[in-house]
PASEBA-1860 file (N, C-alpha, C; in nm, 3 decimals):
! residues 124
1> XXXXXXXX> 7.432/7.224/8.520/7.304/7.281/8.448/7.164/7.218/8.432 ~ 7.054/7.234/8.519/6.984/7.138/8.574/6.887/7.176/8.441 ~ 6.799/7.118/8.409/6.665/7.127/8.307/6.628/7.246/8.311 ~ 6.566/7.280/8.491/6.456/7.393/8.474/6.573/7.511/8.459 ~ 6.685/7.536/8.479/6.777/7.648/8.459/6.816/7.682/8.302 ~ 6.759/7.563/8.227/6.790/7.616/8.095/6.734/7.663/8.009 ~ 6.831/7.787/7.928/6.724/7.896/7.839/6.722/7.868/7.721 ~ 6.585/7.831/7.677/6.534/7.776/7.544/6.587/7.859/7.405
9> XXXXXXXX> 6.604/7.963/7.442/6.681/8.051/7.376/6.816/8.020/7.289 ~ 6.863/7.911/7.376/7.004/7.861/7.317/6.984/7.763/7.185 ~ 6.894/7.723/7.155/6.838/7.660/7.049/6.776/7.711/6.991 ~ 6.845/7.796/6.871/6.790/7.858/6.777/6.701/7.795/6.648 ~ 6.627/7.878/6.588/6.545/7.789/6.453/6.660/7.728/6.402 ~ 6.780/7.788/6.383/6.905/7.714/6.317/6.963/7.581/6.334 ~ 6.978/7.570/6.478/7.005/7.436/6.573/6.896/7.337/6.567 ~ 6.736/7.417/6.557/6.676/7.306/6.505/6.645/7.238/6.377
17> XXXXXXXX> 6.677/7.324/6.261/6.762/7.293/6.139/6.828/7.148/6.133 ~ 6.937/7.196/6.240/7.098/7.100/6.212/7.045/7.021/6.322 ~ 6.941/6.995/6.415/6.931/6.846/6.491/6.836/6.783/6.386 ~ 6.713/6.844/6.273/6.642/6.783/6.184/6.742/6.700/6.113 ~ 6.843/6.770/6.078/6.924/6.734/5.948/7.022/6.588/6.048 ~ 7.057/6.595/6.187/7.107/6.500/6.198/7.065/6.389/6.220 ~ 6.920/6.387/6.260/6.839/6.313/6.288/6.781/6.215/6.160 ~ 6.818/6.272/6.014/6.802/6.230/5.918/6.952/6.152/5.863
25> XXXXXXXX> 7.048/6.196/5.887/7.152/6.129/5.865/7.181/5.999/5.942 ~ 7.135/6.030/6.102/7.132/5.925/6.209/7.084/5.806/6.173 ~ 6.947/5.846/6.115/6.836/5.729/6.087/6.869/5.667/5.978 ~ 6.929/5.710/5.862/6.978/5.682/5.721/7.095/5.584/5.764 ~ 7.166/5.615/5.829/7.294/5.500/5.875/7.264/5.405/5.965 ~ 7.169/5.422/6.062/7.152/5.316/6.125/7.046/5.225/6.035 ~ 6.981/5.274/5.934/6.874/5.167/5.883/6.984/5.075/5.782 ~ 7.105/5.148/5.765/7.218/5.113/5.644/7.305/5.023/5.669
33> XXXXXXXX> 7.305/5.028/5.813/7.377/4.952/5.905/7.558/5.012/5.870 ~ 7.568/5.145/5.872/7.648/5.221/5.818/7.712/5.320/5.927 ~ 7.867/5.323/5.955/7.881/5.409/6.049/7.858/5.534/6.070 ~ 7.771/5.511/6.191/7.657/5.636/6.218/7.781/5.813/6.253 ~ 7.873/5.831/6.329/7.937/5.914/6.338/8.025/5.973/6.233 ~ 8.059/5.864/6.127/8.150/5.901/6.025/8.019/5.980/5.920 ~ 7.897/5.952/5.948/7.824/6.016/5.845/7.735/6.159/5.918 ~ 7.767/6.145/6.037/7.736/6.245/6.147/7.855/6.390/6.102
41> XXXXXXXX> 7.974/6.340/6.113/8.100/6.395/6.089/8.094/6.495/5.942 ~ 8.068/6.415/5.863/8.067/6.430/5.728/7.971/6.546/5.689 ~ 7.881/6.531/5.771/7.725/6.658/5.763/7.795/6.767/5.815 ~ 7.848/6.754/5.911/7.863/6.842/6.008/8.015/6.927/6.029 ~ 8.085/6.864/5.942/8.272/6.913/5.947/8.256/7.030/5.841 ~ 8.191/7.058/5.757/8.160/7.173/5.632/8.111/7.287/5.699 ~ 8.055/7.262/5.854/7.986/7.406/5.936/8.057/7.391/6.067 ~ 8.169/7.334/6.094/8.240/7.393/6.181/8.190/7.307/6.315
49> XXXXXXXX> 8.107/7.221/6.276/8.001/7.157/6.407/8.067/6.977/6.425 ~ 8.209/6.930/6.381/8.205/6.781/6.394/8.180/6.734/6.512 ~ 8.244/6.817/6.583/8.228/6.787/6.723/8.109/6.754/6.805 ~ 8.001/6.772/6.731/7.865/6.758/6.731/7.801/6.591/6.740 ~ 7.937/6.549/6.614/7.875/6.381/6.554/7.842/6.273/6.697 ~ 7.946/6.303/6.772/7.894/6.192/6.883/7.797/6.244/7.008 ~ 7.783/6.367/6.970/7.693/6.386/7.074/7.550/6.354/7.012 ~ 7.503/6.362/6.889/7.367/6.351/6.808/7.389/6.207/6.847
57> XXXXXXXX> 7.474/6.155/6.807/7.464/5.965/6.838/7.444/5.919/6.950 ~ 7.479/5.961/7.075/7.432/5.941/7.184/7.311/5.971/7.212 ~ 7.251/6.126/7.209/7.162/6.168/7.245/7.050/6.073/7.153 ~ 7.041/6.068/7.025/6.940/5.958/6.902/6.962/5.839/6.958 ~ 7.036/5.769/7.011/7.084/5.618/7.092/6.996/5.623/7.159 ~ 7.003/5.733/7.294/6.911/5.701/7.424/6.784/5.784/7.377 ~ 6.740/5.832/7.311/6.615/5.867/7.283/6.548/5.717/7.226 ~ 6.606/5.632/7.141/6.540/5.524/7.078/6.537/5.434/7.215
65> XXXXXXXX> 6.614/5.423/7.307/6.623/5.336/7.381/6.490/5.362/7.520 ~ 6.498/5.519/7.503/6.415/5.586/7.569/6.228/5.514/7.524 ~ 6.200/5.537/7.393/6.124/5.543/7.326/6.061/5.378/7.280 ~ 6.182/5.302/7.373/6.180/5.162/7.323/6.097/5.102/7.169 ~ 6.149/5.172/7.077/6.138/5.178/6.940/6.242/5.258/6.844 ~ 6.271/5.236/6.734/6.331/5.319/6.647/6.240/5.464/6.622 ~ 6.368/5.551/6.614/6.310/5.692/6.575/6.251/5.696/6.447 ~ 6.140/5.798/6.407/6.097/5.797/6.282/6.105/5.924/6.261
73> XXXXXXXX> 6.155/5.946/6.149/6.209/6.073/6.072/6.062/6.130/5.963 ~ 6.021/6.226/5.959/5.924/6.277/5.865/5.942/6.282/5.719 ~ 5.855/6.249/5.652/5.908/6.277/5.469/5.790/6.395/5.444 ~ 5.861/6.523/5.452/5.803/6.647/5.415/5.794/6.755/5.534 ~ 5.695/6.722/5.612/5.684/6.761/5.758/5.775/6.694/5.843 ~ 5.757/6.769/5.977/5.811/6.709/6.096/5.755/6.614/6.125 ~ 5.826/6.451/6.160/5.768/6.384/6.241/5.732/6.392/6.350 ~ 5.639/6.301/6.418/5.614/6.308/6.559/5.743/6.323/6.670
81> XXXXXXXX> 5.839/6.202/6.602/5.974/6.216/6.690/6.055/6.327/6.645 ~ 6.061/6.408/6.554/6.132/6.509/6.556/6.080/6.594/6.648 ~ 5.955/6.637/6.656/5.884/6.720/6.717/5.923/6.734/6.869 ~ 5.915/6.589/6.921/5.914/6.550/7.034/6.071/6.551/7.092 ~ 6.212/6.549/6.986/6.327/6.555/7.074/6.367/6.728/7.012 ~ 6.269/6.783/6.934/6.344/6.906/6.923/6.255/7.018/7.042 ~ 6.163/6.960/7.068/6.100/7.043/7.164/6.158/6.986/7.336 ~ 6.205/6.840/7.331/6.268/6.832/7.457/6.395/6.893/7.482
89> XXXXXXXX> 6.474/6.935/7.345/6.607/7.030/7.338/6.602/7.181/7.354 ~ 6.429/7.216/7.292/6.434/7.384/7.312/6.387/7.363/7.452 ~ 6.314/7.270/7.532/6.244/7.311/7.667/6.122/7.310/7.665 ~ 6.047/7.310/7.564/5.909/7.303/7.513/5.821/7.227/7.546 ~ 5.882/7.066/7.578/5.856/6.923/7.589/5.933/6.904/7.731 ~ 5.828/6.856/7.787/5.911/6.792/7.925/5.945/6.623/7.918 ~ 6.063/6.584/7.931/6.111/6.436/7.962/6.009/6.341/8.005 ~ 5.981/6.406/8.145/5.889/6.301/8.225/5.753/6.316/8.211
97> XXXXXXXX> 5.719/6.440/8.108/5.558/6.431/8.060/5.546/6.375/7.898 ~ 5.681/6.345/7.858/5.667/6.278/7.735/5.711/6.161/7.689 ~ 5.777/6.115/7.787/5.868/5.981/7.749/5.891/5.918/7.891 ~ 5.822/5.811/7.852/5.764/5.690/7.973/5.865/5.616/7.979 ~ 5.989/5.580/8.045/6.059/5.460/8.002/6.138/5.453/8.184 ~ 6.229/5.298/8.176/6.274/5.294/8.281/6.382/5.429/8.347 ~ 6.379/5.420/8.510/6.428/5.514/8.579/6.578/5.540/8.512 ~ 6.655/5.397/8.495/6.815/5.434/8.459/6.827/5.529/8.277
105> XXXXXXXX> 6.713/5.443/8.217/6.710/5.507/8.089/6.694/5.701/8.111 ~ 6.564/5.699/8.180/6.514/5.862/8.193/6.658/5.939/8.240 ~ 6.754/5.882/8.337/6.858/5.981/8.377/6.936/5.983/8.284 ~ 6.998/5.880/8.203/7.102/5.880/8.063/6.993/6.002/7.978 ~ 6.898/5.969/7.934/6.836/6.044/7.834/6.873/6.214/7.896 ~ 6.836/6.255/7.975/6.823/6.361/8.065/6.981/6.403/8.046 ~ 7.078/6.333/8.110/7.224/6.387/8.095/7.252/6.406/7.941 ~ 7.138/6.330/7.829/7.244/6.340/7.706/7.151/6.485/7.653
113> XXXXXXXX> 7.025/6.519/7.706/6.942/6.631/7.639/7.045/6.753/7.679 ~ 7.060/6.728/7.797/7.158/6.878/7.892/7.279/6.904/7.799 ~ 7.347/6.799/7.801/7.503/6.820/7.694/7.485/6.821/7.584 ~ 7.378/6.790/7.502/7.339/6.830/7.374/7.288/6.956/7.374 ~ 7.247/7.012/7.463/7.175/7.174/7.490/7.330/7.261/7.519 ~ 7.382/7.233/7.614/7.552/7.279/7.605/7.616/7.300/7.493 ~ 7.605/7.158/7.443/7.724/7.193/7.275/7.631/7.247/7.150 ~ 7.541/7.241/7.133/7.461/7.332/7.085/7.499/7.479/7.112
121> XXXX> 7.440/7.536/7.248/7.511/7.644/7.263/7.647/7.710/7.221 ~ 7.739/7.610/7.244/7.863/7.651/7.211/7.938/7.627/7.038 ~ 7.826/7.537/6.983/7.847/7.531/6.855/7.853/7.667/6.755 ~ 7.947/7.663/6.678/7.964/7.819/6.598/7.800/7.891/6.553
END
């Protein structure tokens, strides 16, 4: 699946909430030096999406690498980083236009975005 063939409808509003919740859990676990995938799994398992734990972990780790700084989550409204990542996933934003990073990091992030889109589309 290439980024140009992606159907943005595959990322529904419910998936947007799921991504935001995963970002919060991921950020908190990273800040506390806690096991990230275990925390994500605990959040995702009750809704049958536990397979997404490593997907989200990889995506957010690569997003931080591409941004060359920690991801910031919002308090109240969506943060700039939350809007960016959701936009990258739903296709409303282009990684090339929004994230300037080394070629290898960009390639890895592009792959993570495609993989996450596929996994979100397959999630219950």
